[in-house]
N, C-alpha and C positions, 0 to 999 in steps of 0.2 A: 504494500500500500504506500503510495507516494504522499509525502507531506504536501506537495504541490498538486493535489488532486481534489476535486469537489467532494469525493466520498470522504476523504480525511477531514477536510476543512468544515464541512457542513453536516456530517453524520458521525463519524467515529470520534473526533475530538470533543464535540459538544456532549455526546453521550458519556464519554469517559469523565469529563469534568463534572457532569451532573451526578454521575454515580459516586465519584470520589468525594465531592463536597456536599452532595445532597443525601445520598442513601447511607454511605458508610458511617457518618457521625451518629446515625440512629442506633448503632451498636454500643453506645456509651463507652465504658472503660475498655471495651475491646475494639474501639474505633481504629486505632493504628494498625492492629492486626488485620482488620477487615479491609482497610485501605491498601495495605501491602498485598493482600491476597487478590483484591480486585485489580490492582495494577499488574500483578503477575499474569492473571488470566486475560486481561485486556492486551498485554504485550504478546502473549502466545497467539491470541487471535489475530493481532496485527501482523505477526510474522507468517502465520498460516494462510493469510488472505490470498496471497499469490500462488503458493504451492504448498498445500497442506501436508504433503509427505515429508517435507524438509524439517518440519517441527519435531519430528521423531529424532533426527540427528541432534537437534538442540536439546531436547529433553534428556537424551543419552549423555550429552556433554555436561548438563547440569547435575544429573545424578552421579556421574563418575567423579566430577570435581568436588562435589559435596563429600563423597566418601574419602577422596584423597585428603581433603582438608581435615576430616575427623582423624584419619590415620596420622597425619602430621601432628595434630594436636595431642593425640594419645602418646606418641613417641616423645614429643617435647616434654610432656608432663612427667614421663618416666625417665627423662634425662638420657634418652637414647639418640643415636645418630639419625639425622633426618635425610640422609643421602638417598636411601632406598625409596621412600615414598615420593620424594621430590623428582627423582629420576623417572619413576613410574608415571607420575602425573605429566611431566613434560613429554615423555615418550608417547603416552596415550593421546594427548592433545595434538601433538605434531603428526601422529599417525592418522588421526581423523582428517587433519588438514591435507596431508599428503594424498590420501586415497581420493578425496573429492577434487583436489585442485591440481595435483601434479602427476598422478599415476598415469593418466592417458598420455601426457606429454613425454614422460620418461620412457614409456613403452614405445611410443612413436619414434623417439630418437634412437632407441636401441634397434628398432626395426630398420632404420636408415643405415645402421651399421652392419646389417645382414642377418641379424637374429630373427628367427621365425616366431615373432610374437604378435599376438592380436591385441590391439589397443581398444579397450571398451570405451563406449561413449558414456561418460558420466556427467550428468548435469550438475552445475556448481550451485550449491545453496547460497542464497544471497547473504552477503555480509559474514561469511564463515571465518574470514581472516580476523575480523574485528571481535566476534564473540569468542573465538578460540583464544586470542590474546588476553581477553578479559578473564576467561576461565583460568588460564595459567596465572594471571596476576593474583587471583584469590589465593591459590595454593602457595605461591611464592611469597606473598605478603604475610601470610600466616607463618610460614617457615622462617622468614626473616625477623619475625617478632614485631612487624609494623602494624599488625591487626590481630585481633583475637579470632579464634576459630568460631565459625557460625554453626550452631547446632541445628538450626532449622533449614531443611532443604528448600523450603518455599522462599526464604530470604536470600539464599544463594541464587535461586532461580530468578528472583526479582533483579538482583544485581546484574546477572548475565544477560537477561532477556529484556530489560526495561526498554520500552519501545522508542523513546526519543533518540537514543544513541546506538540502537541495536544494529542498524543496517550499515551505517557508514561513519560511525564514530561521533564525537571523539572517543578514543580508547580511554576508558575511565578505569584507573587503577583502584583496586578494592579499598586500599587504605584511604583514598580520597573521600569516599562516601560511606564507609562502614558505619560511622556514627550517625549518619542521616537516615539509615534504613528504619531505625526506630525513633531516633531523637531529632528528626527534622522539625522545623517550625514554619508553618505556612503563614504568610501575611500578605497584605494588600500591596506593599511596596515591591516584594519579590514577584507577585503575580503580574502586576502592571508592567514591571521591567521585563518580565518574561514574554508578555504579549508583544511589547515593542520590539524586543530582540527577534522574536519569531517573524514579525512582519518585515523587519529589515532583511532577514535571511530569505524570506519568500520573494521579496523584490529583487534581491541579488540573483536568485535562481531564474525567475520567470522573465524579468525585465531586462536583465543584462546577459547572463550566461546563455540562455536559450537563443538570444538574438546573435550573439557572437559565434555560436555554434554553426550557424548557417554559413558564415565565411570560412571558418576552420574546416568544416566538412567539405566545402567546395574545393578547397586547396588540397586536402589530404586524400579525399576519396577519388577525385577526378584527376589529381596531379596538377601542380602549379604550372601555368603556361608562361611565366616570366619570373625574373629574379625578385622584383618587388612584390609580386603576388605571393611568392613563397614566404617572404618575410612577413607580409601582412597576415597570411594564414597561420604562421607559427605564433606570432604575437597574439592573434585572436584566440588560438587554442590555449595558450598559457593563461590568458585572462578568463576565457571560458571555464577552464578547470578551477581557477581561483574562486570565481564567483559561484560556481556549481558546488564545489566542496566546502568553500568557506560559507556559502549560503546554507548548506545542510548543517554545518556545525553551529551556525547562529541559531537556526531553528531548533536544533537539539538542545542547545544551552537554554534557549528561551522556554521550551517545553519543560525541561527539568526544573527551571525556576518556578513555573506555574504549579508544580507539585511539591515544591520545597527542597529540591535537590540542587546542589551547586556544582556544576561541572567546570573544570578548568578551561581556560582559553585554548583554542586550537590554532588560531592564526593571529599574528600581531603585525599587520602591514608588511608583509615580506618584501614588497617591491620598494621599500625604503631602505633595504639593506645595502651595505657597501662592501660585502664580500660574500662568497658562497657559504662560508662557515656561518656568518651572521644570518644569511637567508634561511638556513636550516634551523636556526634558533627561533625563527618567526613563522615558518611554514610547517603545517602538520605537526604541531608541537607535541601532541599526545603520542604520536608514533616515535618521533626521535627521542622523547623522554623515556618511552617504554624500552627501546633498544639500549639507551644509556644505562638505565637502572638495572635491567635484567640480563644484558649481554656485555656491554662495554666495561662497566665497573666490575662485575664478577670476573672478567678476564684479566683485570688488573688496571684498567683505565690507562692513565698516563703516569702511574706511580712506579713503573719498572723500567724506565729508560726509553730512549727515542725509538729503538727498534721494536720494542713491545708495544709502544703507543701506535706506531705505524701498522703493526700487525693487527691490533685490536680495532683500529679504525677501518682497516680493509675488511675484516670479518663483518663488522657492523653494516657496512655499505653493501657487501656481497649479500648478506641476509636480507637487507632492506629491499634490494632489487628482486630477490627471489620471492619475498613476501608479497610483492605486488602482483605476481602472476606467473603462469607457466608459459613464458615466451622469452626468447633470447633478448628481445628488446629491453625487457625490464632488467635483466642481468647487466647489459651494457649500460643502461641508464644509471644503475647503482654505481658501477665502476667509473663512469664519467664524473659523477659527483665526488667520488673518492679522489680521482685524478685532479680535479680542480682544487680540492682542499689540500692535497699534498703539495701542489704547486704554490698555493698561497702561503703555506707554512714554511716551505723550504726556500722559495725564491721570490715569489710575487709580492707579498706583504702589501695588499691593496689598502689596508688601513692607513698606510703612510702616503697614499696618493692624494691628489686634490679630490674633493668630494664628488664633483661631477664625473670624473673619469672612473673612480671606483664604483660609483652607482651604475654607470653605463656598462662597465665590464660585468658587473654582477647580473644586471638584467639580461644582457646578451648571453651570458653563460646559462641562465635559467631558460631562455628561449631555445637554446641549442639542445640542452639535455632533455627538455620536455618535447622537443621535436622527435627524438628517438622514442620517448615514452608513448607518443601518439601513433607512431608508425605501426602498421600491421606486422611487419617483419624487418629484419636487418637489411634485406634487399630493398624494400620500399624506403627505408630510412636513408640508405646510400643514394638511391635515386633522387630523393627529396633534397639531400645535401648537395648533390650536383647542381641542382637549380639554385639552391640557396646561395652558393658561393660562385655561381656563374662559371661552372666547370664544364662548358660545352656550348653548343650553339643555341643559347637561350636569349630571348630579348630581355632587356631591362624592364620595359613597360609593356602592358597589354591592356586591352579593353576591360578585362575582368577587374583590374585594379580600380579603374575609374568607376565601373559599375557598382562594385561592392562597397567602395568608400562612399559613393553617393548614397547608396541605400542604407548602409550601416555605420557610416562615419560618426553619426550622432551617438550611437551606442558605444562605439569605441572611445569617444571623448568622455562620455559619462563614466565609463569603466575606469579610465585613467584618473578621473577626479575621485571616484569612490574608492580606488585602491590606495589613496593617500589619506592621512588623518585630517582631512579638510574641515569636517564638521567639528571634530574635537578641538582643533586649533582655534576655530572661531569662538566656540563656547568658552574656552580658557581665556581668550582675549577679552570677551565680554565680562566674565567673572572677575578677572583681574582689575577691571576698571569699574566694577560695581555699577554698571549701566543697567539698572533694573528694568526700565521700560523696554530697552532693547532685548534684555534677557527674556522677559515675558513674551515679547513679540517673536523671538527666536524659538521659544518653546512651543508657542501656539502654531507657528509655521511648521515646526517639526511634526507635530501631531497631524496637522492638515496634510502634510506631504506623505506621511505614513498611510493615512486613510486613502489618499488619492492613489498611491502606489498599489495598495491592496485592491482598490476597485478595478484598476487597469489590469492587475495580475489575474483577478478572478475572471474578467472578460476573456483574457488570453487562455486561461485554463479551460474555460467552458467551450471555447471554439477550437482549442488546439488539439494536438495529437499526443499520443503516449510519448513521454520524454523523460526517462528515468535519470537519476543522478549517476554521474560517471563512476563514482566509487561503489555503486551497487555491484560492479563487476569483481570487486576484490573482497 
C-alpha cells in the first residue's frame, strides 16, 4: 500500500487513527497494550495488502528474532558467552535475505560459468532488506546491552513491522524506540508536527520526484541522444531519488510522530555537502549508521591503524553495495563510493578547497555514482558514460534537451530550491530579528502552501498511475 495513494490517505490512515485514538482508550488501564496490538495488526494488514503470502516471511522473521532475543537474554543472565546465539541470529536473518534477494542471481552467475544449475524465479518481498536489518538490530542491541530483552513477541512484532517505516525505512535501531513501545507520550504538538512532516514528504514525492522521473526515465530507458541530455537525465535521476526516498522518510517520520514515536532523521540536505564523506553523513543516515554501528566499529573502526581502517571501510562499502540489490551495478556503485572516499582521505582533501569547487566536485561525484546505480547493467552504464563524457560521435545538444527543460524546467528549479535549507534559513533570519508580524505571516503562508500542495498532490494521485517508491525494490 502506497503512502501516496487514495486508499492510504482516505481509508487506511483515517481508520487507523480513529481506532488508535478512539477505540483503544476504551480499554482503560490496558489502553497501551490495546494500542500496540492494534498497530501490530494494522501494520501486518498494511504489508499484506499487496501480496498476502509475503507476510508469512515477516511473521517467521518476527518469531525467530523474538526467540533469538530470549536466548541472548537467558545466556547474558547466566553470564555465558553470547557468541552462539548472536551468530545464529545473524546467520538466520542473512539466510532469509539471501534466499529471496540473491539466490537467483548467484545461481544465474554460476550458470554463466558453465555449471548446470537452474535458477528459480523468486519474487522479492517488498522492503525485506529494511525489516531484516531491523530484526538483526533487536538481537544485536540486546546482546550489546543497549536495550533490554523484550519478553512479548507482539512488541517485537510491532517494532519490526510498524507500518510507517516498514517498507523503505528509515532503518530504526531497536535501542532508539525501545522505551517508546510502552512509554511513549502522544500530544497535540507531536501530532500536528507529524501531519506537517507527512504533507511535506507527500509533496516531495508527488510534486517533485514523480515529475523529475519523466526526464530521468526518458534518458535512461531510451538512451540519451546528446551529451547535455545525458547530464540532465543523470541530475534529474539523482534529484528524483532524493525526493522519492527523502519524501518517504519524511512521511514515515511524520506518521511515527502522529502515534508518539520519534524516528531519527534520514536525510540532512546532502546536496550541501562539500565532500563525498560528508555527503554520506547526510544521505540515508539510518543505513550508514547501521553499517557503522554493526559492521565498521565491530571490525575495529579506525582504532587499529591506517591499513585496518582502509580494510574496514572497503568491507562496509562492499556490503552496502550488495545490500542494495542483486546486480553488479550496485556492487560497482558501492566500490565507487569507497574509491572517492579513499581519494579524498589520501590525496584530495576537498575540505581544504574553496567552497564552490568542493561543492561542485561532491555533487558531480554523486551524479556519477548514482548514474551507475540507475543503470540496468554495467553494459548500459558504460554506454551511458560514453555519452556523458562525449566519448564518441554524440552531439552536445539535441531537441530533447530543449523539450524536457521547457516542460520540466520549473520542477527542476523547485527541486534545486527544496534541496537546500531555504525555508529554515528564512525562518532563522526572521526569528533572529524578532519580526513577529513577518513570522506570523510566514507561518500562515507555510500552512497555506502545505494545504495547496496537498490539494494538487491529491489531484495528481487521483488521475495518475501506479508509481511506487524507488526503494520498494530493496
